[in-house]
C-alpha positions as CSV (number, residue, x, y, z in Angstrom):
1,M,4.0,127.4,17.9
2,T,3.4,127.3,14.2
3,T,3.5,130.4,12.0
4,A,-0.2,129.9,11.1
5,R,-1.2,129.8,14.8
6,R,1.0,132.8,15.7
7,V,-0.6,134.8,12.9
8,L,-4.1,133.7,13.8
9,L,-3.5,134.8,17.4
10,S,-2.2,138.1,16.2
11,C,-5.3,138.6,14.1
12,L,-7.5,137.8,17.0
13,L,-5.7,140.2,19.3
14,D,-5.4,143.1,16.8
15,G,-8.6,142.8,14.7
16,G,-11.3,143.0,17.4
17,S,-13.8,140.3,18.4
18,H,-16.9,138.8,16.7
19,R,-15.1,137.6,13.6
20,T,-15.8,134.6,11.4
21,A,-13.2,132.1,10.5
22,E,-13.3,133.4,7.0
23,D,-12.6,137.0,8.2
24,L,-9.7,135.7,10.3
25,A,-8.4,133.6,7.3
26,A,-8.4,136.7,5.1
27,D,-6.5,138.7,7.6
28,A,-4.0,135.9,8.1
29,Q,-3.6,135.4,4.4
30,A,-2.7,139.1,4.1
31,I,0.3,138.4,6.3
32,V,1.1,134.8,5.2
33,P,-0.5,134.2,1.8
34,D,-0.2,130.4,1.9
35,V,-2.3,129.9,5.1
36,H,-5.4,127.9,4.1
37,L,-8.9,128.3,5.5
38,S,-8.7,124.6,6.7
39,T,-5.6,125.5,8.7
40,I,-7.5,128.4,10.3
41,Y,-10.4,126.1,11.3
42,R,-8.1,123.5,12.7
43,N,-6.2,126.1,14.8
44,L,-9.4,127.7,16.0
45,E,-10.7,124.3,17.1
46,E,-7.5,123.6,19.0
47,L,-7.4,127.0,20.5
48,E,-11.0,126.6,21.6
49,H,-10.1,123.2,23.1
50,L,-7.3,124.9,25.0
51,G,-9.7,127.6,26.3
52,V,-8.0,130.4,24.4
53,V,-11.0,131.2,22.1
54,E,-14.7,130.8,22.1
55,H,-17.1,130.5,19.2
56,V,-20.6,131.8,19.3
57,H,-23.6,131.3,17.0
58,L,-25.4,134.6,16.5
59,G,-28.4,133.1,14.8
60,H,-28.2,132.3,11.1
61,G,-24.9,132.4,9.4
62,P,-21.4,131.4,10.4
63,A,-20.1,131.2,13.9
64,I,-18.0,134.1,15.2
65,Y,-14.9,133.8,17.3
66,H,-13.3,135.9,20.1
67,L,-10.7,135.5,22.8
68,A,-12.0,133.6,25.8
69,T,-10.8,136.5,28.0
70,E,-13.7,138.4,26.6
71,H,-16.3,136.2,28.4
72,H,-19.8,137.5,27.7
73,G,-23.1,136.6,26.2
74,H,-24.8,138.1,23.1
75,F,-28.1,139.6,22.1
76,V,-28.9,140.0,18.4
77,C,-31.6,142.2,17.0
78,E,-33.5,140.2,14.4
79,D,-34.5,143.3,12.5
80,C,-31.3,145.3,12.1
81,G,-28.8,142.6,12.9
82,K,-26.9,144.6,15.6
83,V,-25.0,142.5,18.1
84,F,-25.0,143.6,21.7
85,E,-22.6,142.1,24.3
86,A,-24.4,141.0,27.4
87,P,-22.7,140.7,30.8
88,D,-22.8,137.3,32.5
89,E,-25.1,138.5,35.2
90,L,-28.0,138.7,32.7
91,F,-27.9,135.0,32.3
92,A,-27.5,134.0,36.0
93,G,-31.2,133.7,36.6
94,L,-31.8,131.7,33.4
95,G,-28.9,129.4,34.4
96,K,-30.3,128.8,37.9
97,L,-33.7,128.2,36.6
98,A,-32.5,125.7,34.0
99,L,-30.5,123.8,36.6
100,D,-33.3,123.8,39.2
101,R,-36.1,122.9,36.8
102,A,-34.4,120.7,34.2
103,G,-31.1,119.7,35.8
104,L,-29.4,121.4,32.9
105,T,-26.3,123.5,33.0
106,I,-26.5,126.0,30.2
107,K,-23.7,127.6,28.2
108,P,-25.0,131.1,27.5
109,H,-21.8,132.1,25.7
110,H,-22.3,129.5,22.9
111,F,-25.5,131.1,21.5
112,A,-27.1,134.5,21.1
113,V,-30.5,135.5,22.4
114,L,-32.5,136.9,19.5
115,G,-34.9,139.8,19.9
116,T,-35.7,143.3,18.8
117,C,-33.6,146.3,19.9
118,D,-35.2,149.5,21.3
119,A,-34.6,151.4,18.0
120,C,-36.3,148.8,15.8
121,A,-39.1,148.3,18.3
122,G,-39.7,152.1,18.2
123,R,-39.8,152.1,14.4
124,A,-42.3,149.2,14.4
125,A,-44.5,151.1,16.9
126,D,-44.3,154.3,14.8
127,L,-45.4,152.3,11.8
128,R,-48.4,150.8,13.7
129,D,-49.4,154.2,15.0
130,A,-49.2,155.9,11.5
């Protein structure tokens, strides 16, 4: 295993989930300064191919990465930007419906479902009532 890959895995294990490639590169460069962003991207791609990491699109902006052992979906509030981890069971009905009606097997971990969280919805209701 290369030094860059070992450092990247260490950053993924120690730094928490939901991190961009740029975040991971900055952390890796703090340990090994000559690790390039392109090396991080290549390693993330290979680790994803091996099933070690997953990337997720949380709406607009760069993809985030986390270890594949942290298998879950995501909800993102469009107002405040907060990310909520969603258990797989929440997508089971959607997955069955997509398969039954369209013959499509969905990958709910690859994208986030966008909406409005309770706190932001409450603020919007308060503004309407004022």
